[in-house]
C-alpha positions, 0 to 999 in steps of 0.5 A: 453788682460789683461792676454796677459799683465799679462802674459809679466808682469810673464816672466818679472817678471821672467829674472829678479828674477833668476841671472846671468848665463853666459852660455845663455840656462842656465839661460831660463832654471830657466826662464823658470821654474820660468814660470812654478812657478808662472802660477802654483800659478797663478792657470792657468795651464791645469790639466792633465785629460786635458792635456791626453783629448786632446792629445788623441782627437788628434789619 
């Protein structure tokens, strides 16, 4: 529950931190870039080894 709140807060923080762009696609892309950077700062992003293992487990 606290993790979900932290994720929502992070998205709102990124929404308010990106500059306004008339192109909605670019605005969302900039929010996603911010979110990705912040997730890495929190060390919540999975490692490449984990991603590869998950992909190979599905094959």
